[in-house]
mmCIF file as Biopython writes it, N, C-alpha, C and O atoms, coordinates in Angstrom:
data_model
#
loop_
_atom_site.group_PDB
_atom_site.id
_atom_site.type_symbol
_atom_site.label_atom_id
_atom_site.label_alt_id
_atom_site.label_comp_id
_atom_site.label_asym_id
_atom_site.label_entity_id
_atom_site.label_seq_id
_atom_site.pdbx_PDB_ins_code
_atom_site.Cartn_x
_atom_site.Cartn_y
_atom_site.Cartn_z
_atom_site.occupancy
_atom_site.B_iso_or_equiv
_atom_site.auth_seq_id
_atom_site.auth_asym_id
_atom_site.pdbx_PDB_model_num
ATOM 1   N N  . VAL A ? 1  ? 1.099   -1.237 -0.069  1.0 0.0 1  A 1 
ATOM 2   C CA . VAL A ? 1  ? -0.132  -0.273 0.046   1.0 0.0 1  A 1 
ATOM 3   C C  . VAL A ? 1  ? 1.086   1.428  0.120   1.0 0.0 1  A 1 
ATOM 4   O O  . VAL A ? 1  ? 1.001   2.470  -0.530  1.0 0.0 1  A 1 
ATOM 5   N N  . ILE A ? 2  ? 1.652   1.186  0.729   1.0 0.0 2  A 1 
ATOM 6   C CA . ILE A ? 2  ? 2.720   2.610  0.782   1.0 0.0 2  A 1 
ATOM 7   C C  . ILE A ? 2  ? 3.802   3.222  -0.515  1.0 0.0 2  A 1 
ATOM 8   O O  . ILE A ? 2  ? 4.127   4.362  -0.848  1.0 0.0 2  A 1 
ATOM 9   N N  . THR A ? 3  ? 4.111   2.016  -0.966  1.0 0.0 3  A 1 
ATOM 10  C CA . THR A ? 3  ? 5.024   2.125  -2.397  1.0 0.0 3  A 1 
ATOM 11  C C  . THR A ? 3  ? 3.570   2.759  -3.572  1.0 0.0 3  A 1 
ATOM 12  O O  . THR A ? 3  ? 3.835   3.621  -4.410  1.0 0.0 3  A 1 
ATOM 13  N N  . ASP A ? 4  ? 2.293   2.255  -3.460  1.0 0.0 4  A 1 
ATOM 14  C CA . ASP A ? 4  ? 0.886   2.360  -4.463  1.0 0.0 4  A 1 
ATOM 15  C C  . ASP A ? 4  ? 1.085   3.926  -3.650  1.0 0.0 4  A 1 
ATOM 16  O O  . ASP A ? 4  ? 1.868   4.549  -4.368  1.0 0.0 4  A 1 
ATOM 17  N N  . LEU A ? 5  ? 0.768   4.631  -2.685  1.0 0.0 5  A 1 
ATOM 18  C CA . LEU A ? 5  ? 0.985   5.793  -1.997  1.0 0.0 5  A 1 
ATOM 19  C C  . LEU A ? 5  ? 1.525   6.996  -2.486  1.0 0.0 5  A 1 
ATOM 20  O O  . LEU A ? 5  ? 1.151   8.136  -2.763  1.0 0.0 5  A 1 
ATOM 21  N N  . ASN A ? 6  ? 2.905   6.071  -2.487  1.0 0.0 6  A 1 
ATOM 22  C CA . ASN A ? 6  ? 4.291   6.491  -3.139  1.0 0.0 6  A 1 
ATOM 23  C C  . ASN A ? 6  ? 4.274   6.665  -4.798  1.0 0.0 6  A 1 
ATOM 24  O O  . ASN A ? 6  ? 5.335   6.781  -5.411  1.0 0.0 6  A 1 
ATOM 25  N N  . ARG A ? 7  ? 3.568   6.669  -5.166  1.0 0.0 7  A 1 
ATOM 26  C CA . ARG A ? 7  ? 3.453   6.526  -6.638  1.0 0.0 7  A 1 
ATOM 27  C C  . ARG A ? 7  ? 2.448   7.426  -6.987  1.0 0.0 7  A 1 
ATOM 28  O O  . ARG A ? 7  ? 2.523   7.330  -8.212  1.0 0.0 7  A 1 
ATOM 29  N N  . VAL A ? 8  ? 1.148   8.605  -6.678  1.0 0.0 8  A 1 
ATOM 30  C CA . VAL A ? 8  ? 0.900   9.241  -5.852  1.0 0.0 8  A 1 
ATOM 31  C C  . VAL A ? 8  ? 1.253   10.094 -6.585  1.0 0.0 8  A 1 
ATOM 32  O O  . VAL A ? 8  ? 0.026   10.112 -6.684  1.0 0.0 8  A 1 
ATOM 33  N N  . LYS A ? 9  ? 1.843   11.184 -7.512  1.0 0.0 9  A 1 
ATOM 34  C CA . LYS A ? 9  ? 1.996   12.356 -7.714  1.0 0.0 9  A 1 
ATOM 35  C C  . LYS A ? 9  ? 0.962   13.324 -8.237  1.0 0.0 9  A 1 
ATOM 36  O O  . LYS A ? 9  ? -0.111  12.931 -8.694  1.0 0.0 9  A 1 
ATOM 37  N N  . ALA A ? 10 ? 1.516   15.392 -8.116  1.0 0.0 10 A 1 
ATOM 38  C CA . ALA A ? 10 ? 0.124   15.488 -7.980  1.0 0.0 10 A 1 
ATOM 39  C C  . ALA A ? 10 ? 1.260   17.148 -8.710  1.0 0.0 10 A 1 
ATOM 40  O O  . ALA A ? 10 ? 2.266   17.308 -8.020  1.0 0.0 10 A 1 
ATOM 41  N N  . VAL A ? 11 ? 1.178   17.781 -9.425  1.0 0.0 11 A 1 
ATOM 42  C CA . VAL A ? 11 ? 1.506   18.820 -9.483  1.0 0.0 11 A 1 
ATOM 43  C C  . VAL A ? 11 ? 0.842   20.063 -9.491  1.0 0.0 11 A 1 
ATOM 44  O O  . VAL A ? 11 ? -0.263  19.796 -9.020  1.0 0.0 11 A 1 
ATOM 45  N N  . LYS A ? 12 ? 0.886   21.732 -9.854  1.0 0.0 12 A 1 
ATOM 46  C CA . LYS A ? 12 ? 0.627   22.471 -9.884  1.0 0.0 12 A 1 
ATOM 47  C C  . LYS A ? 12 ? 0.550   23.054 -11.494 1.0 0.0 12 A 1 
ATOM 48  O O  . LYS A ? 12 ? 1.665   23.106 -12.013 1.0 0.0 12 A 1 
ATOM 49  N N  . LEU A ? 13 ? -0.679  23.541 -12.446 1.0 0.0 13 A 1 
ATOM 50  C CA . LEU A ? 13 ? -1.159  24.008 -13.166 1.0 0.0 13 A 1 
ATOM 51  C C  . LEU A ? 13 ? -1.319  25.708 -13.780 1.0 0.0 13 A 1 
ATOM 52  O O  . LEU A ? 13 ? -2.435  26.038 -13.379 1.0 0.0 13 A 1 
ATOM 53  N N  . SER A ? 14 ? -0.928  26.486 -14.284 1.0 0.0 14 A 1 
ATOM 54  C CA . SER A ? 14 ? -1.471  27.843 -14.714 1.0 0.0 14 A 1 
ATOM 55  C C  . SER A ? 14 ? -1.845  27.233 -16.216 1.0 0.0 14 A 1 
ATOM 56  O O  . SER A ? 14 ? -1.276  26.401 -16.921 1.0 0.0 14 A 1 
ATOM 57  N N  . MET A ? 15 ? -3.158  28.083 -16.404 1.0 0.0 15 A 1 
ATOM 58  C CA . MET A ? 15 ? -3.803  27.924 -17.353 1.0 0.0 15 A 1 
ATOM 59  C C  . MET A ? 15 ? -5.089  29.198 -17.970 1.0 0.0 15 A 1 
ATOM 60  O O  . MET A ? 15 ? -6.291  29.159 -17.709 1.0 0.0 15 A 1 
ATOM 61  N N  . ASN A ? 16 ? -4.368  30.257 -18.833 1.0 0.0 16 A 1 
ATOM 62  C CA . ASN A ? 16 ? -5.641  30.985 -18.991 1.0 0.0 16 A 1 
ATOM 63  C C  . ASN A ? 16 ? -6.108  31.894 -17.594 1.0 0.0 16 A 1 
ATOM 64  O O  . ASN A ? 16 ? -7.192  32.430 -17.367 1.0 0.0 16 A 1 
ATOM 65  N N  . GLY A ? 17 ? -4.569  31.841 -16.560 1.0 0.0 17 A 1 
ATOM 66  C CA . GLY A ? 17 ? -4.651  32.613 -15.648 1.0 0.0 17 A 1 
ATOM 67  C C  . GLY A ? 17 ? -6.039  32.613 -14.721 1.0 0.0 17 A 1 
ATOM 68  O O  . GLY A ? 17 ? -6.870  33.399 -14.267 1.0 0.0 17 A 1 
ATOM 69  N N  . LYS A ? 18 ? -5.676  30.999 -14.757 1.0 0.0 18 A 1 
ATOM 70  C CA . LYS A ? 18 ? -7.272  29.781 -13.364 1.0 0.0 18 A 1 
ATOM 71  C C  . LYS A ? 18 ? -5.256  28.568 -13.032 1.0 0.0 18 A 1 
ATOM 72  O O  . LYS A ? 18 ? -4.427  27.999 -13.741 1.0 0.0 18 A 1 
ATOM 73  N N  . GLU A ? 19 ? -5.526  28.877 -11.301 1.0 0.0 19 A 1 
ATOM 74  C CA . GLU A ? 19 ? -4.495  27.687 -11.365 1.0 0.0 19 A 1 
ATOM 75  C C  . GLU A ? 19 ? -5.282  26.088 -10.581 1.0 0.0 19 A 1 
ATOM 76  O O  . GLU A ? 19 ? -6.185  26.009 -9.748  1.0 0.0 19 A 1 
ATOM 77  N N  . PHE A ? 20 ? -4.749  25.356 -11.042 1.0 0.0 20 A 1 
ATOM 78  C CA . PHE A ? 20 ? -5.018  24.126 -10.955 1.0 0.0 20 A 1 
ATOM 79  C C  . PHE A ? 20 ? -4.264  22.830 -10.401 1.0 0.0 20 A 1 
ATOM 80  O O  . PHE A ? 20 ? -3.187  22.914 -10.993 1.0 0.0 20 A 1 
ATOM 81  N N  . VAL A ? 21 ? -4.207  21.773 -9.675  1.0 0.0 21 A 1 
ATOM 82  C CA . VAL A ? 21 ? -3.404  21.190 -8.355  1.0 0.0 21 A 1 
ATOM 83  C C  . VAL A ? 21 ? -4.554  19.685 -9.388  1.0 0.0 21 A 1 
ATOM 84  O O  . VAL A ? 21 ? -5.783  19.648 -9.336  1.0 0.0 21 A 1 
ATOM 85  N N  . VAL A ? 22 ? -3.406  18.366 -10.434 1.0 0.0 22 A 1 
ATOM 86  C CA . VAL A ? 22 ? -3.529  17.420 -11.309 1.0 0.0 22 A 1 
ATOM 87  C C  . VAL A ? 22 ? -2.983  16.329 -10.109 1.0 0.0 22 A 1 
ATOM 88  O O  . VAL A ? 22 ? -2.182  16.581 -9.208  1.0 0.0 22 A 1 
ATOM 89  N N  . ARG A ? 23 ? -3.333  15.677 -10.250 1.0 0.0 23 A 1 
ATOM 90  C CA . ARG A ? 23 ? -2.628  13.995 -9.669  1.0 0.0 23 A 1 
ATOM 91  C C  . ARG A ? 23 ? -2.853  13.324 -10.347 1.0 0.0 23 A 1 
ATOM 92  O O  . ARG A ? 23 ? -3.569  13.665 -11.289 1.0 0.0 23 A 1 
ATOM 93  N N  . THR A ? 24 ? -2.389  12.056 -10.250 1.0 0.0 24 A 1 
ATOM 94  C CA . THR A ? 24 ? -2.356  10.579 -11.442 1.0 0.0 24 A 1 
ATOM 95  C C  . THR A ? 24 ? -3.365  10.203 -10.746 1.0 0.0 24 A 1 
ATOM 96  O O  . THR A ? 24 ? -4.166  10.593 -9.897  1.0 0.0 24 A 1 
ATOM 97  N N  . GLU A ? 25 ? -3.044  9.237  -11.436 1.0 0.0 25 A 1 
ATOM 98  C CA . GLU A ? 25 ? -3.840  8.097  -11.006 1.0 0.0 25 A 1 
ATOM 99  C C  . GLU A ? 25 ? -4.016  6.989  -10.057 1.0 0.0 25 A 1 
ATOM 100 O O  . GLU A ? 25 ? -3.007  6.285  -10.049 1.0 0.0 25 A 1 
ATOM 101 N N  . LEU A ? 26 ? -4.745  6.660  -9.417  1.0 0.0 26 A 1 
ATOM 102 C CA . LEU A ? 26 ? -4.497  5.717  -7.421  1.0 0.0 26 A 1 
ATOM 103 C C  . LEU A ? 26 ? -4.160  4.569  -8.832  1.0 0.0 26 A 1 
ATOM 104 O O  . LEU A ? 26 ? -4.558  4.413  -9.986  1.0 0.0 26 A 1 
ATOM 105 N N  . ARG A ? 27 ? -2.898  3.759  -7.610  1.0 0.0 27 A 1 
ATOM 106 C CA . ARG A ? 27 ? -3.305  2.877  -8.790  1.0 0.0 27 A 1 
ATOM 107 C C  . ARG A ? 27 ? -2.869  1.194  -7.134  1.0 0.0 27 A 1 
ATOM 108 O O  . ARG A ? 27 ? -2.833  1.064  -5.910  1.0 0.0 27 A 1 
ATOM 109 N N  . GLY A ? 28 ? -2.649  0.325  -8.532  1.0 0.0 28 A 1 
ATOM 110 C CA . GLY A ? 28 ? -2.931  -1.016 -6.800  1.0 0.0 28 A 1 
ATOM 111 C C  . GLY A ? 28 ? -3.791  -0.572 -5.913  1.0 0.0 28 A 1 
ATOM 112 O O  . GLY A ? 28 ? -4.894  -0.061 -6.109  1.0 0.0 28 A 1 
ATOM 113 N N  . ASP A ? 29 ? -3.089  -0.846 -4.658  1.0 0.0 29 A 1 
ATOM 114 C CA . ASP A ? 29 ? -3.767  -0.697 -3.156  1.0 0.0 29 A 1 
ATOM 115 C C  . ASP A ? 29 ? -3.832  0.754  -2.898  1.0 0.0 29 A 1 
ATOM 116 O O  . ASP A ? 29 ? -3.880  1.019  -1.697  1.0 0.0 29 A 1 
ATOM 117 N N  . ALA A ? 30 ? -3.853  2.163  -4.010  1.0 0.0 30 A 1 
ATOM 118 C CA . ALA A ? 30 ? -3.540  3.678  -2.872  1.0 0.0 30 A 1 
ATOM 119 C C  . ALA A ? 30 ? -5.188  3.292  -2.167  1.0 0.0 30 A 1 
ATOM 120 O O  . ALA A ? 30 ? -5.405  3.384  -0.959  1.0 0.0 30 A 1 
ATOM 121 N N  . TYR A ? 31 ? -6.303  2.834  -3.242  1.0 0.0 31 A 1 
ATOM 122 C CA . TYR A ? 31 ? -7.353  3.614  -3.059  1.0 0.0 31 A 1 
ATOM 123 C C  . TYR A ? 31 ? -7.763  3.078  -1.746  1.0 0.0 31 A 1 
ATOM 124 O O  . TYR A ? 31 ? -8.450  3.822  -1.046  1.0 0.0 31 A 1 
ATOM 125 N N  . LEU A ? 32 ? -7.281  1.245  -1.045  1.0 0.0 32 A 1 
ATOM 126 C CA . LEU A ? 32 ? -7.410  1.073  0.247   1.0 0.0 32 A 1 
ATOM 127 C C  . LEU A ? 32 ? -6.907  2.368  0.813   1.0 0.0 32 A 1 
ATOM 128 O O  . LEU A ? 32 ? -7.717  3.255  1.080   1.0 0.0 32 A 1 
ATOM 129 N N  . ALA A ? 33 ? -5.703  2.522  1.001   1.0 0.0 33 A 1 
ATOM 130 C CA . ALA A ? 33 ? -5.390  3.310  2.172   1.0 0.0 33 A 1 
ATOM 131 C C  . ALA A ? 33 ? -6.540  4.628  2.942   1.0 0.0 33 A 1 
ATOM 132 O O  . ALA A ? 33 ? -6.855  4.864  4.108   1.0 0.0 33 A 1 
ATOM 133 N N  . PHE A ? 34 ? -6.881  5.210  1.714   1.0 0.0 34 A 1 
ATOM 134 C CA . PHE A ? 34 ? -7.748  6.370  2.167   1.0 0.0 34 A 1 
ATOM 135 C C  . PHE A ? 34 ? -9.485  5.700  2.482   1.0 0.0 34 A 1 
ATOM 136 O O  . PHE A ? 34 ? -10.304 6.399  3.080   1.0 0.0 34 A 1 
ATOM 137 N N  . LYS A ? 35 ? -9.770  4.554  2.074   1.0 0.0 35 A 1 
ATOM 138 C CA . LYS A ? 35 ? -11.253 4.124  2.458   1.0 0.0 35 A 1 
ATOM 139 C C  . LYS A ? 35 ? -10.770 3.334  3.758   1.0 0.0 35 A 1 
ATOM 140 O O  . LYS A ? 35 ? -11.688 2.987  4.502   1.0 0.0 35 A 1 
ATOM 141 N N  . ALA A ? 36 ? -9.371  2.968  4.182   1.0 0.0 36 A 1 
ATOM 142 C CA . ALA A ? 36 ? -8.978  2.262  5.548   1.0 0.0 36 A 1 
ATOM 143 C C  . ALA A ? 36 ? -9.267  3.616  6.415   1.0 0.0 36 A 1 
ATOM 144 O O  . ALA A ? 36 ? -9.993  3.464  7.398   1.0 0.0 36 A 1 
ATOM 145 N N  . VAL A ? 37 ? -8.778  4.898  6.150   1.0 0.0 37 A 1 
ATOM 146 C CA . VAL A ? 37 ? -9.092  5.811  7.099   1.0 0.0 37 A 1 
ATOM 147 C C  . VAL A ? 37 ? -9.718  7.114  6.988   1.0 0.0 37 A 1 
ATOM 148 O O  . VAL A ? 37 ? -9.596  8.320  7.205   1.0 0.0 37 A 1 
ATOM 149 N N  . GLY A ? 38 ? -10.787 5.780  6.323   1.0 0.0 38 A 1 
ATOM 150 C CA . GLY A ? 38 ? -12.624 6.825  6.085   1.0 0.0 38 A 1 
ATOM 151 C C  . GLY A ? 38 ? -12.317 8.536  5.241   1.0 0.0 38 A 1 
ATOM 152 O O  . GLY A ? 38 ? -12.846 9.637  5.389   1.0 0.0 38 A 1 
ATOM 153 N N  . ALA A ? 39 ? -11.537 8.174  4.616   1.0 0.0 39 A 1 
ATOM 154 C CA . ALA A ? 39 ? -11.328 9.654  3.327   1.0 0.0 39 A 1 
ATOM 155 C C  . ALA A ? 39 ? -11.350 9.082  2.161   1.0 0.0 39 A 1 
ATOM 156 O O  . ALA A ? 39 ? -10.660 8.173  1.701   1.0 0.0 39 A 1 
ATOM 157 N N  . ARG A ? 40 ? -12.516 9.918  1.559   1.0 0.0 40 A 1 
ATOM 158 C CA . ARG A ? 40 ? -12.191 9.957  -0.458  1.0 0.0 40 A 1 
ATOM 159 C C  . ARG A ? 40 ? -11.438 10.329 -0.673  1.0 0.0 40 A 1 
ATOM 160 O O  . ARG A ? 40 ? -10.952 11.000 0.238   1.0 0.0 40 A 1 
ATOM 161 N N  . PRO A ? 41 ? -10.643 10.282 -1.980  1.0 0.0 41 A 1 
ATOM 162 C CA . PRO A ? 41 ? -9.013  10.154 -2.186  1.0 0.0 41 A 1 
ATOM 163 C C  . PRO A ? 41 ? -9.350  11.476 -3.154  1.0 0.0 41 A 1 
ATOM 164 O O  . PRO A ? 41 ? -10.374 11.468 -3.837  1.0 0.0 41 A 1 
ATOM 165 N N  . PRO A ? 42 ? -8.313  12.757 -3.177  1.0 0.0 42 A 1 
ATOM 166 C CA . PRO A ? 42 ? -8.496  13.788 -3.453  1.0 0.0 42 A 1 
ATOM 167 C C  . PRO A ? 42 ? -8.374  13.731 -5.221  1.0 0.0 42 A 1 
ATOM 168 O O  . PRO A ? 42 ? -7.703  13.088 -6.028  1.0 0.0 42 A 1 
ATOM 169 N N  . GLN A ? 43 ? -9.640  15.003 -5.301  1.0 0.0 43 A 1 
ATOM 170 C CA . GLN A ? 43 ? -9.804  14.794 -7.012  1.0 0.0 43 A 1 
ATOM 171 C C  . GLN A ? 43 ? -8.718  14.984 -7.659  1.0 0.0 43 A 1 
ATOM 172 O O  . GLN A ? 43 ? -7.725  15.611 -7.290  1.0 0.0 43 A 1 
ATOM 173 N N  . ARG A ? 44 ? -8.977  14.223 -9.027  1.0 0.0 44 A 1 
ATOM 174 C CA . ARG A ? 44 ? -8.450  14.176 -9.841  1.0 0.0 44 A 1 
ATOM 175 C C  . ARG A ? 44 ? -7.604  15.803 -10.952 1.0 0.0 44 A 1 
ATOM 176 O O  . ARG A ? 44 ? -6.491  16.113 -11.375 1.0 0.0 44 A 1 
ATOM 177 N N  . VAL A ? 45 ? -8.833  16.298 -10.960 1.0 0.0 45 A 1 
ATOM 178 C CA . VAL A ? 45 ? -8.749  18.208 -11.004 1.0 0.0 45 A 1 
ATOM 179 C C  . VAL A ? 45 ? -8.711  18.629 -9.483  1.0 0.0 45 A 1 
ATOM 180 O O  . VAL A ? 45 ? -8.857  17.892 -8.509  1.0 0.0 45 A 1 
ATOM 181 N N  . LEU A ? 46 ? -8.551  19.568 -9.501  1.0 0.0 46 A 1 
ATOM 182 C CA . LEU A ? 46 ? -8.723  20.252 -8.883  1.0 0.0 46 A 1 
ATOM 183 C C  . LEU A ? 46 ? -8.663  22.031 -8.801  1.0 0.0 46 A 1 
ATOM 184 O O  . LEU A ? 46 ? -7.576  22.604 -8.737  1.0 0.0 46 A 1 
ATOM 185 N N  . GLN A ? 47 ? -9.773  22.670 -8.811  1.0 0.0 47 A 1 
ATOM 186 C CA . GLN A ? 47 ? -9.153  24.340 -9.416  1.0 0.0 47 A 1 
ATOM 187 C C  . GLN A ? 47 ? -9.212  25.257 -8.349  1.0 0.0 47 A 1 
ATOM 188 O O  . GLN A ? 47 ? -10.349 25.713 -8.229  1.0 0.0 47 A 1 
ATOM 189 N N  . LEU A ? 48 ? -8.500  25.643 -7.628  1.0 0.0 48 A 1 
ATOM 190 C CA . LEU A ? 48 ? -7.515  26.722 -6.514  1.0 0.0 48 A 1 
ATOM 191 C C  . LEU A ? 48 ? -8.911  27.851 -6.733  1.0 0.0 48 A 1 
ATOM 192 O O  . LEU A ? 48 ? -8.912  28.948 -6.173  1.0 0.0 48 A 1 
#
């Protein structure tokens, strides 16, 4: 699970004067880690 969580990466992007954070897909058991602590995974694209 830890290895799968370490594979999740995020970057901050600016487009047309708007800022976004974009993350990679959850792979393997990464989703299970969020589920185990009762949290939902962050959105793939988040506008700041």
